[in-house]
All heavy atoms as TSV, in Angstrom:
chain	resi	resn	atom	element	x	y	z
A	1	ALA	N	N	-22.729	76.415	131.882
A	1	ALA	CA	C	-22.532	76.515	133.314
A	1	ALA	C	C	-23.867	76.814	133.983
A	1	ALA	O	O	-24.780	77.355	133.361
A	1	ALA	CB	C	-21.520	77.599	133.634
A	2	VAL	N	N	-23.962	76.479	135.237
A	2	VAL	CA	C	-25.193	76.707	135.989
A	2	VAL	C	C	-25.572	78.183	135.971
A	2	VAL	O	O	-26.746	78.532	135.834
A	2	VAL	CB	C	-25.051	76.190	137.439
A	2	VAL	CG1	C	-26.276	76.526	138.264
A	2	VAL	CG2	C	-24.803	74.689	137.438
A	3	ARG	N	N	-24.595	79.055	136.081
A	3	ARG	CA	C	-24.870	80.501	136.055
A	3	ARG	C	C	-25.600	80.883	134.768
A	3	ARG	O	O	-26.516	81.705	134.790
A	3	ARG	CB	C	-23.570	81.287	136.178
A	3	ARG	CG	C	-23.744	82.792	136.144
A	3	ARG	CD	C	-22.415	83.515	136.292
A	3	ARG	NE	N	-21.643	83.064	137.421
A	3	ARG	CZ	C	-21.758	83.539	138.665
A	3	ARG	NH1	N	-22.611	84.477	138.921
A	3	ARG	NH2	N	-21.012	83.067	139.633
A	4	ASP	N	N	-25.238	80.302	133.656
A	4	ASP	CA	C	-25.883	80.620	132.385
A	4	ASP	C	C	-27.347	80.187	132.383
A	4	ASP	O	O	-28.195	80.839	131.773
A	4	ASP	CB	C	-25.139	79.961	131.223
A	4	ASP	CG	C	-23.692	80.419	131.130
A	4	ASP	OD1	O	-23.411	81.579	131.485
A	4	ASP	OD2	O	-22.842	79.608	130.717
A	5	ILE	N	N	-27.661	79.109	133.067
A	5	ILE	CA	C	-29.047	78.647	133.164
A	5	ILE	C	C	-29.834	79.553	134.099
A	5	ILE	O	O	-30.937	79.989	133.775
A	5	ILE	CB	C	-29.094	77.178	133.635
A	5	ILE	CG1	C	-28.463	76.282	132.571
A	5	ILE	CG2	C	-30.530	76.752	133.948
A	5	ILE	CD1	C	-28.192	74.869	133.019
A	6	VAL	N	N	-29.269	79.858	135.267
A	6	VAL	CA	C	-29.936	80.725	136.239
A	6	VAL	C	C	-30.244	82.087	135.631
A	6	VAL	O	O	-31.309	82.660	135.863
A	6	VAL	CB	C	-29.067	80.885	137.514
A	6	VAL	CG1	C	-29.599	81.985	138.418
A	6	VAL	CG2	C	-28.973	79.565	138.268
A	7	CYS	N	N	-29.347	82.611	134.849
A	7	CYS	CA	C	-29.474	83.960	134.291
A	7	CYS	C	C	-30.168	84.006	132.936
A	7	CYS	O	O	-30.377	85.096	132.395
A	7	CYS	CB	C	-28.096	84.612	134.192
A	7	CYS	SG	S	-27.315	84.868	135.798
A	8	ALA	N	N	-30.527	82.872	132.391
A	8	ALA	CA	C	-31.192	82.850	131.081
A	8	ALA	C	C	-32.548	83.538	131.163
A	8	ALA	O	O	-33.197	83.556	132.219
A	8	ALA	CB	C	-31.366	81.406	130.615
A	9	ALA	N	N	-33.002	84.079	130.049
A	9	ALA	CA	C	-34.324	84.710	130.000
A	9	ALA	C	C	-35.412	83.700	130.360
A	9	ALA	O	O	-36.407	84.051	130.993
A	9	ALA	CB	C	-34.565	85.292	128.614
A	10	GLU	N	N	-35.214	82.439	129.967
A	10	GLU	CA	C	-36.156	81.366	130.288
A	10	GLU	C	C	-35.368	80.196	130.885
A	10	GLU	O	O	-34.981	79.272	130.163
A	10	GLU	CB	C	-36.912	80.935	129.045
A	10	GLU	CG	C	-37.789	82.048	128.456
A	10	GLU	CD	C	-38.613	81.559	127.289
A	10	GLU	OE1	O	-39.551	80.775	127.531
A	10	GLU	OE2	O	-38.290	81.959	126.154
A	11	PRO	N	N	-35.126	80.226	132.209
A	11	PRO	CA	C	-34.294	79.205	132.840
A	11	PRO	C	C	-34.768	77.768	132.624
A	11	PRO	O	O	-33.943	76.877	132.436
A	11	PRO	CB	C	-34.332	79.582	134.321
A	11	PRO	CG	C	-34.625	81.044	134.331
A	11	PRO	CD	C	-35.529	81.263	133.147
A	12	ALA	N	N	-36.058	77.528	132.629
A	12	ALA	CA	C	-36.557	76.159	132.436
A	12	ALA	C	C	-36.179	75.629	131.054
A	12	ALA	O	O	-35.752	74.484	130.909
A	12	ALA	CB	C	-38.068	76.098	132.640
A	13	LYS	N	N	-36.318	76.481	130.048
A	13	LYS	CA	C	-35.937	76.076	128.687
A	13	LYS	C	C	-34.424	75.898	128.590
A	13	LYS	O	O	-33.940	74.982	127.921
A	13	LYS	CB	C	-36.421	77.093	127.666
A	13	LYS	CG	C	-37.903	77.023	127.415
A	13	LYS	CD	C	-38.316	77.954	126.297
A	13	LYS	CE	C	-39.806	77.833	126.040
A	13	LYS	NZ	N	-40.240	78.742	124.968
A	14	ALA	N	N	-33.679	76.768	129.260
A	14	ALA	CA	C	-32.218	76.657	129.243
A	14	ALA	C	C	-31.782	75.362	129.915
A	14	ALA	O	O	-30.849	74.697	129.458
A	14	ALA	CB	C	-31.593	77.866	129.928
A	15	TRP	N	N	-32.450	74.975	131.007
A	15	TRP	CA	C	-32.142	73.724	131.711
A	15	TRP	C	C	-32.401	72.530	130.795
A	15	TRP	O	O	-31.556	71.643	130.665
A	15	TRP	CB	C	-32.967	73.617	132.986
A	15	TRP	CG	C	-32.822	72.315	133.693
A	15	TRP	CD1	C	-33.745	71.321	133.780
A	15	TRP	CD2	C	-31.681	71.841	134.423
A	15	TRP	NE1	N	-33.252	70.265	134.513
A	15	TRP	CE2	C	-31.986	70.564	134.913
A	15	TRP	CE3	C	-30.431	72.383	134.688
A	15	TRP	CZ2	C	-31.098	69.820	135.661
A	15	TRP	CZ3	C	-29.545	71.621	135.444
A	15	TRP	CH2	C	-29.874	70.366	135.920
A	16	SER	N	N	-33.553	72.520	130.145
A	16	SER	CA	C	-33.880	71.422	129.228
A	16	SER	C	C	-32.871	71.332	128.091
A	16	SER	O	O	-32.444	70.238	127.720
A	16	SER	CB	C	-35.294	71.607	128.656
A	16	SER	OG	O	-36.248	71.486	129.679
A	17	ALA	N	N	-32.501	72.471	127.553
A	17	ALA	CA	C	-31.519	72.491	126.466
A	17	ALA	C	C	-30.164	71.968	126.943
A	17	ALA	O	O	-29.499	71.212	126.235
A	17	ALA	CB	C	-31.381	73.901	125.907
A	18	ALA	N	N	-29.772	72.355	128.150
A	18	ALA	CA	C	-28.491	71.888	128.699
A	18	ALA	C	C	-28.508	70.373	128.885
A	18	ALA	O	O	-27.526	69.691	128.589
A	18	ALA	CB	C	-28.193	72.589	130.016
A	19	LEU	N	N	-29.630	69.829	129.365
A	19	LEU	CA	C	-29.743	68.378	129.536
A	19	LEU	C	C	-29.654	67.655	128.197
A	19	LEU	O	O	-29.179	66.530	128.136
A	19	LEU	CB	C	-31.057	68.023	130.237
A	19	LEU	CG	C	-31.156	68.409	131.701
A	19	LEU	CD1	C	-32.544	68.071	132.238
A	19	LEU	CD2	C	-30.079	67.733	132.544
A	20	ALA	N	N	-30.096	68.330	127.144
A	20	ALA	CA	C	-30.034	67.746	125.803
A	20	ALA	C	C	-28.661	67.916	125.166
A	20	ALA	O	O	-28.428	67.457	124.059
A	20	ALA	CB	C	-31.103	68.385	124.916
A	21	GLY	N	N	-27.748	68.596	125.871
A	21	GLY	CA	C	-26.386	68.752	125.371
A	21	GLY	C	C	-26.146	70.018	124.578
A	21	GLY	O	O	-25.083	70.178	123.982
A	22	THR	N	N	-27.110	70.909	124.558
A	22	THR	CA	C	-26.967	72.161	123.820
A	22	THR	C	C	-26.149	73.153	124.645
A	22	THR	O	O	-26.422	73.350	125.825
A	22	THR	CB	C	-28.353	72.780	123.527
A	22	THR	OG1	O	-29.123	71.813	122.819
A	22	THR	CG2	C	-28.238	74.047	122.722
A	23	THR	N	N	-25.164	73.760	124.038
A	23	THR	CA	C	-24.344	74.760	124.715
A	23	THR	C	C	-25.168	76.018	124.928
A	23	THR	O	O	-25.810	76.514	124.004
A	23	THR	CB	C	-23.090	75.098	123.892
A	23	THR	OG1	O	-22.357	73.892	123.691
A	23	THR	CG2	C	-22.212	76.110	124.598
A	24	GLN	N	N	-25.139	76.532	126.144
A	24	GLN	CA	C	-25.899	77.728	126.491
A	24	GLN	C	C	-25.068	78.982	126.257
A	24	GLN	O	O	-23.871	78.985	126.496
A	24	GLN	CB	C	-26.309	77.684	127.961
A	24	GLN	CG	C	-27.212	76.529	128.307
A	24	GLN	CD	C	-28.491	76.562	127.503
A	24	GLN	OE1	O	-29.257	77.501	127.561
A	24	GLN	NE2	N	-28.694	75.524	126.705
A	25	PRO	N	N	-25.733	80.057	125.814
A	25	PRO	CA	C	-24.990	81.318	125.705
A	25	PRO	C	C	-24.579	81.793	127.092
A	25	PRO	O	O	-25.267	81.529	128.073
A	25	PRO	CB	C	-26.001	82.273	125.071
A	25	PRO	CG	C	-27.326	81.634	125.198
A	25	PRO	CD	C	-27.112	80.167	125.406
A	26	LYS	N	N	-23.456	82.460	127.168
A	26	LYS	CA	C	-22.983	82.988	128.448
A	26	LYS	C	C	-23.971	84.031	128.947
A	26	LYS	O	O	-24.475	84.839	128.174
A	26	LYS	CB	C	-21.600	83.613	128.314
A	26	LYS	CG	C	-20.531	82.620	127.927
A	26	LYS	CD	C	-20.288	81.659	129.059
A	26	LYS	CE	C	-19.211	80.651	128.694
A	26	LYS	NZ	N	-19.187	79.537	129.590
A	27	ALA	N	N	-24.260	84.005	130.232
A	27	ALA	CA	C	-25.196	84.956	130.816
A	27	ALA	C	C	-24.714	85.371	132.199
A	27	ALA	O	O	-24.112	84.577	132.914
A	27	ALA	CB	C	-26.585	84.351	130.905
A	28	GLU	N	N	-24.962	86.601	132.534
A	28	GLU	CA	C	-24.649	87.140	133.858
A	28	GLU	C	C	-25.896	87.843	134.372
A	28	GLU	O	O	-26.660	88.412	133.590
A	28	GLU	CB	C	-23.498	88.149	133.776
A	28	GLU	CG	C	-22.154	87.540	133.420
A	28	GLU	CD	C	-21.543	86.717	134.542
A	28	GLU	OE1	O	-21.819	87.006	135.724
A	28	GLU	OE2	O	-20.805	85.779	134.236
A	29	CYS	N	N	-26.102	87.813	135.671
A	29	CYS	CA	C	-27.210	88.547	136.267
A	29	CYS	C	C	-26.921	88.772	137.743
A	29	CYS	O	O	-26.084	88.096	138.334
A	29	CYS	CB	C	-28.532	87.813	136.071
A	29	CYS	SG	S	-28.604	86.168	136.809
A	30	SER	N	N	-27.638	89.703	138.320
A	30	SER	CA	C	-27.385	90.066	139.714
A	30	SER	C	C	-27.829	88.988	140.693
A	30	SER	O	O	-27.308	88.904	141.802
A	30	SER	CB	C	-28.084	91.388	140.047
A	30	SER	OG	O	-29.480	91.265	139.857
A	31	LYS	N	N	-28.764	88.143	140.294
A	31	LYS	CA	C	-29.277	87.125	141.215
A	31	LYS	C	C	-28.446	85.846	141.250
A	31	LYS	O	O	-28.654	84.995	142.111
A	31	LYS	CB	C	-30.721	86.779	140.872
A	31	LYS	CG	C	-30.886	86.063	139.534
A	31	LYS	CD	C	-32.330	85.758	139.237
A	31	LYS	CE	C	-32.438	85.073	137.876
A	31	LYS	NZ	N	-33.811	84.786	137.537
A	32	ALA	N	N	-27.501	85.693	140.342
A	32	ALA	CA	C	-26.777	84.429	140.208
A	32	ALA	C	C	-26.063	84.012	141.484
A	32	ALA	O	O	-26.192	82.867	141.924
A	32	ALA	CB	C	-25.788	84.495	139.054
A	33	ALA	N	N	-25.316	84.901	142.093
A	33	ALA	CA	C	-24.550	84.536	143.291
A	33	ALA	C	C	-25.478	84.071	144.409
A	33	ALA	O	O	-25.201	83.065	145.078
A	33	ALA	CB	C	-23.702	85.715	143.752
A	34	GLU	N	N	-26.591	84.766	144.599
A	34	GLU	CA	C	-27.537	84.398	145.662
A	34	GLU	C	C	-28.187	83.041	145.388
A	34	GLU	O	O	-28.282	82.190	146.275
A	34	GLU	CB	C	-28.614	85.472	145.777
A	34	GLU	CG	C	-29.636	85.177	146.850
A	34	GLU	CD	C	-30.742	86.223	146.910
A	34	GLU	OE1	O	-30.626	87.288	146.272
A	34	GLU	OE2	O	-31.732	85.954	147.607
A	35	VAL	N	N	-28.607	82.825	144.145
A	35	VAL	CA	C	-29.256	81.560	143.776
A	35	VAL	C	C	-28.286	80.397	143.916
A	35	VAL	O	O	-28.630	79.346	144.469
A	35	VAL	CB	C	-29.832	81.636	142.345
A	35	VAL	CG1	C	-30.283	80.264	141.846
A	35	VAL	CG2	C	-30.985	82.623	142.293
A	36	LEU	N	N	-27.062	80.578	143.443
A	36	LEU	CA	C	-26.075	79.498	143.521
A	36	LEU	C	C	-25.681	79.210	144.968
A	36	LEU	O	O	-25.504	78.049	145.349
A	36	LEU	CB	C	-24.857	79.833	142.670
A	36	LEU	CG	C	-25.154	79.910	141.166
A	36	LEU	CD1	C	-23.926	80.388	140.400
A	36	LEU	CD2	C	-25.657	78.598	140.621
A	37	ALA	N	N	-25.564	80.241	145.805
A	37	ALA	CA	C	-25.241	80.030	147.225
A	37	ALA	C	C	-26.371	79.271	147.919
A	37	ALA	O	O	-26.119	78.357	148.719
A	37	ALA	CB	C	-24.976	81.364	147.908
A	38	LEU	N	N	-27.613	79.626	147.622
A	38	LEU	CA	C	-28.759	78.925	148.206
A	38	LEU	C	C	-28.758	77.466	147.768
A	38	LEU	O	O	-28.934	76.558	148.590
A	38	LEU	CB	C	-30.064	79.600	147.782
A	38	LEU	CG	C	-31.349	78.913	148.234
A	38	LEU	CD1	C	-31.439	78.856	149.753
A	38	LEU	CD2	C	-32.557	79.631	147.664
A	39	ASN	N	N	-28.550	77.224	146.480
A	39	ASN	CA	C	-28.519	75.858	145.959
A	39	ASN	C	C	-27.412	75.039	146.619
A	39	ASN	O	O	-27.637	73.909	147.050
A	39	ASN	CB	C	-28.319	75.892	144.444
A	39	ASN	CG	C	-28.423	74.510	143.836
A	39	ASN	OD1	O	-29.439	73.848	143.980
A	39	ASN	ND2	N	-27.365	74.077	143.168
A	40	ASN	N	N	-26.216	75.613	146.703
A	40	ASN	CA	C	-25.099	74.892	147.331
A	40	ASN	C	C	-25.369	74.632	148.804
A	40	ASN	O	O	-25.022	73.569	149.333
A	40	ASN	CB	C	-23.800	75.672	147.147
A	40	ASN	CG	C	-23.308	75.634	145.716
A	40	ASN	OD1	O	-23.660	74.740	144.957
A	40	ASN	ND2	N	-22.504	76.608	145.336
A	41	GLY	N	N	-25.994	75.581	149.489
A	41	GLY	CA	C	-26.329	75.386	150.895
A	41	GLY	C	C	-27.313	74.256	151.098
A	41	GLY	O	O	-27.159	73.428	152.002
A	42	LEU	N	N	-28.342	74.201	150.258
A	42	LEU	CA	C	-29.319	73.114	150.348
A	42	LEU	C	C	-28.666	71.773	150.051
A	42	LEU	O	O	-28.934	70.768	150.726
A	42	LEU	CB	C	-30.473	73.365	149.373
A	42	LEU	CG	C	-31.393	74.523	149.723
A	42	LEU	CD1	C	-32.345	74.820	148.560
A	42	LEU	CD2	C	-32.167	74.241	150.990
A	43	PHE	N	N	-27.807	71.744	149.052
A	43	PHE	CA	C	-27.103	70.525	148.656
A	43	PHE	C	C	-26.278	69.977	149.816
A	43	PHE	O	O	-26.389	68.810	150.176
A	43	PHE	CB	C	-26.210	70.842	147.449
A	43	PHE	CG	C	-25.523	69.660	146.838
A	43	PHE	CD1	C	-26.182	68.846	145.946
A	43	PHE	CD2	C	-24.196	69.379	147.132
A	43	PHE	CE1	C	-25.553	67.758	145.357
A	43	PHE	CE2	C	-23.554	68.296	146.558
A	43	PHE	CZ	C	-24.237	67.487	145.669
A	44	THR	N	N	-25.476	70.833	150.426
A	44	THR	CA	C	-24.607	70.362	151.515
A	44	THR	C	C	-25.386	70.081	152.788
A	44	THR	O	O	-25.054	69.148	153.516
A	44	THR	CB	C	-23.461	71.353	151.788
A	44	THR	OG1	O	-24.003	72.639	152.061
A	44	THR	CG2	C	-22.519	71.452	150.607
A	45	SER	N	N	-26.452	70.851	153.059
A	45	SER	CA	C	-27.229	70.591	154.278
A	45	SER	C	C	-27.968	69.260	154.192
A	45	SER	O	O	-28.295	68.662	155.215
A	45	SER	CB	C	-28.207	71.730	154.568
A	45	SER	OG	O	-29.251	71.744	153.620
A	46	ALA	N	N	-28.219	68.787	152.974
A	46	ALA	CA	C	-28.856	67.483	152.786
A	46	ALA	C	C	-27.832	66.348	152.825
A	46	ALA	O	O	-28.180	65.188	152.633
A	46	ALA	CB	C	-29.615	67.456	151.464
A	47	GLY	N	N	-26.558	66.684	153.070
A	47	GLY	CA	C	-25.519	65.672	153.167
A	47	GLY	C	C	-25.025	65.172	151.825
A	47	GLY	O	O	-24.362	64.135	151.759
A	48	MET	N	N	-25.328	65.884	150.766
A	48	MET	CA	C	-24.890	65.458	149.440
A	48	MET	C	C	-23.469	65.949	149.197
A	48	MET	O	O	-23.106	67.051	149.596
A	48	MET	CB	C	-25.832	66.008	148.369
A	48	MET	CG	C	-27.225	65.476	148.518
A	48	MET	SD	S	-28.304	66.169	147.263
A	48	MET	CE	C	-29.889	65.766	147.950
A	49	THR	N	N	-22.666	65.086	148.564
A	49	THR	CA	C	-21.263	65.432	148.344
A	49	THR	C	C	-20.824	65.321	146.895
A	49	THR	O	O	-19.739	65.775	146.556
A	49	THR	CB	C	-20.352	64.527	149.196
A	49	THR	OG1	O	-20.574	63.165	148.824
A	49	THR	CG2	C	-20.631	64.711	150.682
A	50	LYS	N	N	-21.639	64.692	146.052
A	50	LYS	CA	C	-21.241	64.473	144.658
A	50	LYS	C	C	-22.390	64.824	143.723
A	50	LYS	O	O	-23.556	64.780	144.113
A	50	LYS	CB	C	-20.862	63.007	144.424
A	50	LYS	CG	C	-19.692	62.537	145.235
A	50	LYS	CD	C	-19.441	61.079	144.980
A	50	LYS	CE	C	-18.336	60.565	145.887
A	50	LYS	NZ	N	-18.184	59.122	145.787
A	51	THR	N	N	-22.028	65.142	142.500
A	51	THR	CA	C	-23.047	65.311	141.469
A	51	THR	C	C	-22.774	64.320	140.351
A	51	THR	O	O	-21.617	63.985	140.110
A	51	THR	CB	C	-23.045	66.742	140.889
A	51	THR	OG1	O	-21.780	67.018	140.328
A	51	THR	CG2	C	-23.392	67.758	141.949
A	52	PRO	N	N	-23.788	63.832	139.719
A	52	PRO	CA	C	-25.171	64.065	140.097
A	52	PRO	C	C	-25.534	63.262	141.338
A	52	PRO	O	O	-24.885	62.271	141.661
A	52	PRO	CB	C	-25.962	63.564	138.892
A	52	PRO	CG	C	-25.093	62.504	138.282
A	52	PRO	CD	C	-23.674	62.970	138.527
A	53	THR	N	N	-26.566	63.699	142.021
A	53	THR	CA	C	-27.145	62.947	143.130
A	53	THR	C	C	-28.591	62.666	142.775
A	53	THR	O	O	-29.321	63.572	142.401
A	53	THR	CB	C	-27.072	63.737	144.447
A	53	THR	OG1	O	-25.699	63.915	144.804
A	53	THR	CG2	C	-27.774	62.997	145.573
A	54	ILE	N	N	-28.976	61.416	142.869
A	54	ILE	CA	C	-30.345	61.000	142.573
A	54	ILE	C	C	-30.935	60.424	143.851
A	54	ILE	O	O	-30.336	59.543	144.476
A	54	ILE	CB	C	-30.377	59.922	141.466
A	54	ILE	CG1	C	-29.733	60.443	140.184
A	54	ILE	CG2	C	-31.805	59.444	141.218
A	54	ILE	CD1	C	-29.514	59.366	139.134
A	55	VAL	N	N	-32.099	60.913	144.231
A	55	VAL	CA	C	-32.817	60.346	145.374
A	55	VAL	C	C	-34.008	59.599	144.797
A	55	VAL	O	O	-34.878	60.184	144.153
A	55	VAL	CB	C	-33.273	61.438	146.364
A	55	VAL	CG1	C	-33.996	60.798	147.541
A	55	VAL	CG2	C	-32.077	62.256	146.850
A	56	LEU	N	N	-34.017	58.304	145.024
A	56	LEU	CA	C	-35.055	57.446	144.462
A	56	LEU	C	C	-36.321	57.489	145.313
A	56	LEU	O	O	-36.273	57.884	146.482
A	56	LEU	CB	C	-34.528	56.014	144.372
A	56	LEU	CG	C	-33.267	55.815	143.524
A	56	LEU	CD1	C	-32.773	54.385	143.634
A	56	LEU	CD2	C	-33.532	56.188	142.082
A	57	PRO	N	N	-37.448	57.069	144.751
A	57	PRO	CA	C	-38.711	57.076	145.504
A	57	PRO	C	C	-38.656	56.263	146.801
A	57	PRO	O	O	-39.402	56.543	147.736
A	57	PRO	CB	C	-39.721	56.465	144.533
A	57	PRO	CG	C	-39.153	56.728	143.188
A	57	PRO	CD	C	-37.654	56.670	143.364
A	58	ASN	N	N	-37.763	55.278	146.873
A	58	ASN	CA	C	-37.627	54.463	148.090
A	58	ASN	C	C	-36.585	55.049	149.056
A	58	ASN	O	O	-36.115	54.369	149.952
A	58	ASN	CB	C	-37.283	53.021	147.731
A	58	ASN	CG	C	-35.991	52.891	146.945
A	58	ASN	OD1	O	-35.320	53.883	146.659
A	58	ASN	ND2	N	-35.645	51.669	146.589
A	59	ASP	N	N	-36.250	56.337	148.855
A	59	ASP	CA	C	-35.311	57.090	149.694
A	59	ASP	C	C	-33.856	56.636	149.589
A	59	ASP	O	O	-33.032	57.033	150.404
A	59	ASP	CB	C	-35.751	57.120	151.161
A	59	ASP	CG	C	-36.994	57.961	151.367
A	59	ASP	OD1	O	-37.180	58.926	150.597
A	59	ASP	OD2	O	-37.773	57.657	152.283
A	60	VAL	N	N	-33.539	55.797	148.623
A	60	VAL	CA	C	-32.146	55.433	148.370
A	60	VAL	C	C	-31.504	56.599	147.620
A	60	VAL	O	O	-32.083	57.141	146.685
A	60	VAL	CB	C	-32.053	54.140	147.533
A	60	VAL	CG1	C	-30.633	53.889	147.055
A	60	VAL	CG2	C	-32.568	52.960	148.336
A	61	ARG	N	N	-30.318	56.999	148.065
A	61	ARG	CA	C	-29.601	58.094	147.407
A	61	ARG	C	C	-28.407	57.525	146.660
A	61	ARG	O	O	-27.608	56.782	147.226
A	61	ARG	CB	C	-29.143	59.114	148.452
A	61	ARG	CG	C	-28.478	60.310	147.796
A	61	ARG	CD	C	-28.245	61.438	148.748
A	61	ARG	NE	N	-27.374	61.046	149.833
A	61	ARG	CZ	C	-27.265	61.716	150.965
A	61	ARG	NH1	N	-27.968	62.792	151.171
A	61	ARG	NH2	N	-26.451	61.298	151.903
A	62	LEU	N	N	-28.312	57.888	145.378
A	62	LEU	CA	C	-27.196	57.470	144.546
A	62	LEU	C	C	-26.398	58.716	144.185
A	62	LEU	O	O	-26.954	59.689	143.683
A	62	LEU	CB	C	-27.705	56.793	143.273
A	62	LEU	CG	C	-28.629	55.587	143.471
A	62	LEU	CD1	C	-29.195	55.145	142.138
A	62	LEU	CD2	C	-27.879	54.460	144.151
A	63	GLU	N	N	-25.096	58.679	144.448
A	63	GLU	CA	C	-24.240	59.826	144.155
A	63	GLU	C	C	-23.187	59.453	143.130
A	63	GLU	O	O	-22.652	58.360	143.153
A	63	GLU	CB	C	-23.576	60.345	145.427
A	63	GLU	CG	C	-24.569	60.917	146.416
A	63	GLU	CD	C	-23.910	61.539	147.624
A	63	GLU	OE1	O	-22.880	61.017	148.090
A	63	GLU	OE2	O	-24.433	62.551	148.083
A	64	GLY	N	N	-22.912	60.387	142.239
A	64	GLY	CA	C	-21.912	60.158	141.211
A	64	GLY	C	C	-22.515	59.440	140.022
A	64	GLY	O	O	-23.725	59.277	139.901
A	65	SER	N	N	-21.655	59.015	139.133
A	65	SER	CA	C	-22.089	58.358	137.908
A	65	SER	C	C	-22.591	56.952	138.217
A	65	SER	O	O	-21.872	56.134	138.784
A	65	SER	CB	C	-20.911	58.287	136.927
A	65	SER	OG	O	-21.312	57.667	135.751
A	66	VAL	N	N	-23.847	56.687	137.872
A	66	VAL	CA	C	-24.474	55.397	138.153
A	66	VAL	C	C	-25.168	54.935	136.871
A	66	VAL	O	O	-25.842	55.722	136.206
A	66	VAL	CB	C	-25.506	55.520	139.297
A	66	VAL	CG1	C	-26.146	54.187	139.600
A	66	VAL	CG2	C	-24.855	56.088	140.551
A	67	SER	N	N	-25.031	53.676	136.550
A	67	SER	CA	C	-25.648	53.144	135.332
A	67	SER	C	C	-27.161	53.017	135.508
A	67	SER	O	O	-27.677	52.902	136.626
A	67	SER	CB	C	-25.071	51.772	134.990
A	67	SER	OG	O	-25.497	50.820	135.951
A	68	ALA	N	N	-27.859	53.006	134.383
A	68	ALA	CA	C	-29.310	52.804	134.409
A	68	ALA	C	C	-29.644	51.460	135.042
A	68	ALA	O	O	-30.615	51.346	135.802
A	68	ALA	CB	C	-29.867	52.886	132.990
A	69	LYS	N	N	-28.836	50.451	134.778
A	69	LYS	CA	C	-29.049	49.122	135.348
A	69	LYS	C	C	-29.007	49.171	136.872
A	69	LYS	O	O	-29.839	48.596	137.549
A	69	LYS	CB	C	-27.992	48.155	134.808
A	69	LYS	CG	C	-28.157	46.733	135.281
A	69	LYS	CD	C	-27.111	45.838	134.654
A	69	LYS	CE	C	-27.267	44.415	135.147
A	69	LYS	NZ	N	-26.264	43.519	134.533
A	70	GLU	N	N	-28.023	49.906	137.421
A	70	GLU	CA	C	-27.931	50.006	138.870
A	70	GLU	C	C	-29.086	50.810	139.457
A	70	GLU	O	O	-29.615	50.469	140.506
A	70	GLU	CB	C	-26.603	50.641	139.316
A	70	GLU	CG	C	-26.487	50.679	140.831
A	70	GLU	CD	C	-25.164	51.139	141.351
A	70	GLU	OE1	O	-24.198	51.255	140.582
A	70	GLU	OE2	O	-25.077	51.383	142.565
A	71	ILE	N	N	-29.486	51.889	138.770
A	71	ILE	CA	C	-30.617	52.680	139.256
A	71	ILE	C	C	-31.861	51.804	139.351
A	71	ILE	O	O	-32.555	51.788	140.380
A	71	ILE	CB	C	-30.881	53.898	138.332
A	71	ILE	CG1	C	-29.719	54.882	138.438
A	71	ILE	CG2	C	-32.202	54.567	138.707
A	71	ILE	CD1	C	-29.758	55.992	137.394
A	72	LEU	N	N	-32.139	51.049	138.294
A	72	LEU	CA	C	-33.304	50.172	138.301
A	72	LEU	C	C	-33.203	49.120	139.397
A	72	LEU	O	O	-34.182	48.829	140.093
A	72	LEU	CB	C	-33.492	49.516	136.933
A	72	LEU	CG	C	-33.908	50.476	135.822
A	72	LEU	CD1	C	-33.877	49.767	134.477
A	72	LEU	CD2	C	-35.285	51.052	136.100
A	73	ALA	N	N	-32.014	48.559	139.580
A	73	ALA	CA	C	-31.820	47.542	140.609
A	73	ALA	C	C	-32.060	48.135	142.001
A	73	ALA	O	O	-32.689	47.514	142.857
A	73	ALA	CB	C	-30.416	46.954	140.524
A	74	ARG	N	N	-31.567	49.344	142.232
A	74	ARG	CA	C	-31.715	49.988	143.543
A	74	ARG	C	C	-33.149	50.447	143.798
A	74	ARG	O	O	-33.563	50.621	144.931
A	74	ARG	CB	C	-30.763	51.179	143.660
A	74	ARG	CG	C	-29.280	50.804	143.537
A	74	ARG	CD	C	-28.762	49.973	144.700
A	74	ARG	NE	N	-28.764	50.661	145.954
A	74	ARG	CZ	C	-27.773	51.411	146.436
A	74	ARG	NH1	N	-26.678	51.553	145.737
A	74	ARG	NH2	N	-27.891	52.001	147.588
A	75	MET	N	N	-33.925	50.619	142.712
A	75	MET	CA	C	-35.335	50.961	142.852
A	75	MET	C	C	-36.178	49.741	143.156
A	75	MET	O	O	-37.349	49.853	143.483
A	75	MET	CB	C	-35.856	51.625	141.573
A	75	MET	CG	C	-35.340	53.015	141.357
A	75	MET	SD	S	-35.933	53.741	139.815
A	75	MET	CE	C	-37.674	53.928	140.166
A	76	GLY	N	N	-35.568	48.570	143.006
A	76	GLY	CA	C	-36.309	47.330	143.243
A	76	GLY	C	C	-37.082	46.870	142.018
A	76	GLY	O	O	-37.976	46.066	142.124
A	77	SER	N	N	-36.708	47.410	140.855
A	77	SER	CA	C	-37.416	47.029	139.620
A	77	SER	C	C	-36.827	45.764	139.044
A	77	SER	O	O	-35.718	45.418	139.216
A	77	SER	CB	C	-37.269	48.147	138.574
A	77	SER	OG	O	-37.892	49.310	139.056
């Protein structure tokens, strides 16, 4: 869960491990609620409604599950 990454001793390493599919140990910390509220606020203020959301270099925004083929096509590659 995102809370486990935010509260990890090394959040960057925990994020990388999560992306690789590694299960993170459960973690709690006092900053989690504030960090998650800030993240959710930024997400919604940017008009994003789905995860994942990818913003491409050409300012095209892709929301939800998108294939690599579609990402490349939308990038103009």
